[in-house]
C-alpha positions, 0 to 999 in steps of 0.5 A, a space after each residue: 363614718 361607720 357603715 355596713 355592707 351586706 344584705 337583708 336577712 329576715 327583719 334586719 341587715 347583716 354584713 361587714 362593718 366599715 369605717 371612713 373619715 369624713 374629713 380627709 380622703 382616706 379609703 374605707 377600712 374593714 372593722 368587722 368581716 361579713 362572716 361575723 354578721 355585724 348588724 348595728 354600730 354606734 360611736 360613743 358620745 366622746 368618739 373614743 369607742 365603737 359599740 356594735 352587734 355581731 354573731 361571732 359565736 353564733 348568736 348576737 352579742 354586743 361588743 366594744 372597741 377602742 376607736 382605731 387610728 386613722 387608716 387602721 382596723 380594730 386592734 381589740 374588742 371586748 364582748 359586753 353582753 351575756 348570752 
C-alpha cells in the first residue's frame, strides 16, 4: 500500500510518501521525504514500478522508481517529465 502523510496545501495534499505491505506485519518505510513535496503515487500494472509526483527542484515533476525490496526504501528514481 502506498500512502501519504502530510497536509493540504491549496487544492492538493502534500507531504511524504510511505509504503507498507498488506500481506505481512512489516512496518512502513519512507519512500519520498516531506521536504520533496510528494503529492501523488501509483503502482505500475505489473507492480514492479512506482510513479509519483514531487517538487524536488521547486516545481512539480513525475518520477518513476523500481519497486523496493521488502523493508527497503527507494534505491533509484528517474525524472520522466519535462518542466
